C-alpha positions, 0 to 999 in steps of 0.5 A: 207346245212340247214334243216331250212325253210327260211320263217317266222323265225327271224334269230336274235333269232331263234336257228335253224338259229343261229346254221346253221350259226354257224355250217357253220362258225365252218366248215370253221374254222376247215378246215382253221386250218387243213392246208390241212389235213382236206378236209371236215368238217360237223358240226351238232348242235341241240337244246333242249327246256330249254337248253342254246344256248351255250350248244347244245343237239347235237354237232356232227363234222364229219371230212374227212381227206386228203389222208395219214393223221393220224386222231390223227394229227388233231382231237383236232382242231375240239374240240378246234374250237367248244369250242372257238365258243360255247360261249355267246360272240360269239352268241352276236357277231353273232347277231350283224353281222346279224343285220348289214347285214354282214352274209347271212341267208340261 
């Protein structure tokens, strides 16, 4: 789900659009790496004027585990995925995929 309005925003350089797409991709990757231990992952990224794109003002990840799963067994997965995906290279690659029409914009 996105709180961003669809019309009038260029997804190539609009921080909200980029964070929305990246948040969705982060959630999917966290769930995939959780190998069934993570039922849901909710990522919230928020920017602040003057802050670098790779350093969101808010980077909040909420995880919902499967039944009888110890949180300690998978909490590092979310941190690892977040650290890997919040890089300049990932944003450049994301913009290229947007230009090529490989990513659906909400």
